[in-house]
C-alpha positions in Angstrom: 13.0 14.0 -16.2 9.1 15.4 -16.8 8.7 17.8 -13.6 5.5 17.2 -11.0 3.0 19.5 -13.1 3.7 17.4 -16.2 3.0 14.3 -14.8 0.0 15.3 -13.4 -2.8 12.6 -13.6 -0.2 10.0 -14.1 -0.9 7.7 -10.8 -3.0 4.8 -10.6 -4.1 4.1 -6.9 -5.1 0.4 -5.8 -7.3 0.1 -2.4 -7.4 -3.7 -1.2 -10.3 -3.4 1.3 -13.3 -5.7 3.1 -15.8 -4.6 5.0 -15.2 -1.0 4.7 -18.4 0.5 3.8 -18.2 3.0 5.6 -14.9 4.8 5.3 -14.7 3.7 1.6 -16.7 6.3 0.0 -14.7 9.0 2.0 -11.2 7.6 1.0 -11.8 6.9 -2.8 -13.3 10.8 -3.1 -10.1 11.9 -1.2 -7.9 10.1 -3.7 -10.2 10.4 -6.3 -9.9 14.8 -5.8 -5.7 14.3 -5.5 -4.2 16.4 -8.9 -1.5 13.4 -9.2 -4.3 10.4 -9.5 -6.2 9.8 -12.5 -7.7 6.5 -11.2 -8.7 4.8 -8.1 -9.3 0.4 -8.3 -10.5 -0.6 -5.2 -10.5 -4.4 -5.1 -13.4 -5.6 -2.5 -11.3 -8.7 -1.0 -14.7 -11.0 0.1 -16.9 -8.2 2.2 -19.9 -9.0 3.4 -20.9 -5.5 3.3 -22.0 -2.9 0.6 -18.1 -1.8 0.6 -18.3 -2.6 -3.3 -21.4 -0.5 -4.5 -20.2 2.2 -1.9 -16.8 2.5 -3.3 -18.3 2.2 -7.2 -21.0 5.1 -6.7 -18.3 7.3 -5.0 -16.4 7.0 -8.5 -13.9 4.0 -8.2 -13.6 0.8 -10.5 -14.4 -1.7 -8.2 -12.6 -5.4 -8.4 -14.6 -8.1 -6.4 -13.3 -11.4 -4.9 -16.1 -13.9 -4.1 -13.8 -15.1 -0.7 -10.8 -13.5 0.9 -7.9 -13.6 -0.2 -6.0 -11.5 1.5 -4.1 -7.8 1.3 -1.2 -9.2 -1.5 -3.9 -10.9 -3.4 -6.0 -7.4 -3.8 -2.8 -5.6 -4.7 -1.8 -8.1 -7.4 -5.6 -8.2 -8.9 -5.9 -4.2 -8.2 -2.5 -3.7 -10.1 -3.6 -6.5 -12.7 -6.6 -4.7 -13.4 -4.8 -0.9 -14.0 -2.5 -2.4 -16.5 -5.7 -4.1 -18.5 -7.2 -0.3 -18.3 -3.4 0.8 -19.1 -3.7 -1.3 -22.4 -7.4 0.2 -23.5 -6.0 3.5 -23.2 -2.7 2.9 -25.0 -4.2 1.2 -27.7 -6.7 4.3 -28.4 -3.9 6.7 -27.6 -0.5 5.7 -27.8 0.7 8.9 -25.7 -2.0 8.2 -22.8 0.1 5.3 -21.5 0.2 5.4 -17.5 0.8 4.9 -14.6 3.8 6.9 -14.0 3.3 4.9 -10.5 0.9 3.1 -8.3 -0.1 4.4 -4.5 -1.5 1.8 -2.4 -4.1 2.9 -0.1 -5.7 1.4 3.1 -9.6 1.9 2.6 -10.0 3.2 6.2 -7.9 6.6 6.1 -11.5 8.7 5.1 -11.0 12.2 4.1 -7.4 11.9 5.7 -6.1 10.5 2.4 -6.4 13.9 1.1 -2.6 14.0 2.3 -1.0 11.2 0.3 -0.6 13.5 -2.5 2.9 13.8 -0.4 3.8 10.4 -1.0 3.8 10.4 -5.5 5.9 13.6 -5.7 9.3 12.1 -5.4 8.6 8.8 -7.4 7.1 11.6 -10.2 10.5 13.5 -9.7 12.7 10.5 -9.9 13.9 11.1 -6.6 12.8 7.7 -4.9 11.3 4.2 -6.4 9.2 3.5 -3.4 7.7 6.0 -0.3 6.3 5.2 2.5 4.0 7.1 4.7 5.3 8.1 8.3 2.1 8.7 9.9 1.4 10.9 13.4 0.3 9.3 16.7 -3.0 8.9 15.9 -6.4 10.2 17.7 -8.3 6.4 18.4 -6.7 4.9 21.3 -6.1 0.9 20.9 -2.7 -0.9 19.3 -0.5 -3.4 20.5 2.7 -3.3 22.3 4.8 -2.6 19.2 6.3 -6.6 18.8 5.3 -6.9 15.4 7.0 -3.3 14.1 10.1 -3.8 16.1 10.4 -7.8 14.4 10.1 -6.1 11.1 12.1 -3.3 11.7 14.8 -5.2 13.3 14.5 -7.7 9.9 14.8 -5.1 7.3 17.5 -3.4 8.9 19.2 -6.8 9.1 18.9 -7.8 5.6 19.0 -4.4 3.9 21.5 -1.9 6.4 17.7 0.3 6.2 15.9 1.2 9.3 12.5 2.1 8.8 10.7 4.4 11.0 7.8 2.7 10.0 8.2 -0.8 8.4 4.5 -1.6 8.5 3.1 1.1 6.9 0.6 0.6 4.0 0.8 3.6 2.3 3.1 3.5 -0.3 4.1 5.0 -3.8 6.0 2.9 -6.4 7.4 3.6 -9.5 6.3 0.7 -11.8 10.3 -1.0 -11.8 10.0 -1.3 -8.2 6.4 -3.1 -8.2 8.2 -5.4 -10.3 11.1 -5.4 -8.5 9.1 -7.2 -5.2 6.7 -9.0 -7.5 5.1 -11.8 -6.8 3.8 -9.7 -3.8 4.9 -11.9 -0.1 1.9 -13.3 1.5 -0.2 -12.7 4.1 0.2 -9.5 6.3 4.0 -9.6 5.6 3.6 -7.8 2.3 4.6 -4.4 3.7 7.9 -5.8 5.2 8.8 -7.8 2.0 8.1 -5.1 -0.5 11.1 -2.9 1.5 13.6 -5.2 1.3 13.1 -6.6 -2.3 13.0 -2.8 -3.5 16.2 -2.2 -1.7 17.5 -5.5 -2.7 16.9 -4.6 -6.6 19.0 -1.5 -5.6 16.0 1.0 -5.8 15.4 4.1 -4.0 13.2 4.2 -0.5 11.7 7.3 0.9 9.5 7.8 4.2 7.3 10.6 4.4 5.8 11.8 7.1 2.3 11.8 5.8 -1.0 13.3 8.2 -2.9 10.5 7.7 -5.8 8.7 10.5 -7.0 5.2 10.0 -8.5 2.5 12.2 -6.2 1.2 15.3 -6.7 -2.4 16.0 -8.5 -3.0 19.0 -7.3 -4.9 22.4 -9.7 -7.2 22.5 -9.2 -10.9 21.3 -9.9 -9.9 17.9 -6.9 -7.4 18.0 -4.7 -10.1 19.4 -5.4 -12.4 17.0 -4.8 -10.3 14.5 -1.4 -9.4 15.9 -0.5 -12.6 15.7 -1.1 -13.3 12.6 1.2 -10.5 11.9 3.7 -11.3 13.4 3.6 -14.8 12.0 3.6 -13.5 8.5 6.3 -10.6 9.2 8.8 -13.2 10.5 7.8 -15.7 7.3 8.7 -13.1 5.0 11.7 -12.1 6.8 12.9 -15.7 7.4 12.2 -16.8 3.2 14.7 -13.7 2.3 17.8 -15.2 4.0 17.0 -13.5 7.5 18.0 -15.9 10.5 17.0 -14.5 13.5 18.2 -17.8 15.9 21.6 -16.9 14.7 23.4 -13.9 16.5 26.3 -11.5 14.4 
C-alpha cells in the first residue's frame, strides 16, 4: 500500500453550494492549496449570485445547475464530472488514473478549509474507507436544539451499531468503493446520514476525525426553523427507507 507521499495530489474535491459568492473563493483557494488535492469541482446548485464566477476565478472547475436540485444531486453531478476528467487524463496518460479519494467540502468554510487535509490521510493510507470531520464549537452563535442530530445519531446506531459524534457533518473523504456503496445518494438533507449507514452496511470502515473547521451556522429565525424542519424530515425518511422503525421498540 503506497504511503501518503506517494499518493500526493490524488484527491478530487467536490464542493456543492448555492449563493456562496462571498465565501466560495476563499474555500476553493484553501482546498486547492492542500498537497493531497489535485482538482476542485464546484457545483453551483441554482445560485442567484456570482458563485460560479468567483469559484472559477479561484481555480475550480465549475458545473452549474440551472435550478436548485439539492445537495445530493449536486454531489452526484460533481463526482460525474470528476470521473469525466479522470477518463480524459487516463486516455492521455494511462499511469495518471485518479482520484484515489473524493473529498466532499461545504462551500462556506472559507480559509478554515485548509484544515481538511487530516480527512484524507486515513483514506489514502487505507486505514478507512470514509472519514467524517468532527467540528469544534463554532465561533458564530446559532443553530437549533439538536433534534436532528439526535435523530440521525439514534438511527445510525440502531441500523449499524456505530455511534456517530457528528452524524450530519458534510465534510467527508471517501474511497471510490465507499462512494459506489452509497450510490445513488439519498435525496435532500438525509444524504450524510444515509452515507454513513450505506458505507457501514457494505462492510467498509468509517472513522470520525477532529477537524478545525468553522462554517456559517443556521440562524434561529423562521428561515432557520424551516431549514431544520426539512432536515428532520429528510433524515427520518433516509433512515426509514433503510429499515429503521422508530415506532417499534427493541
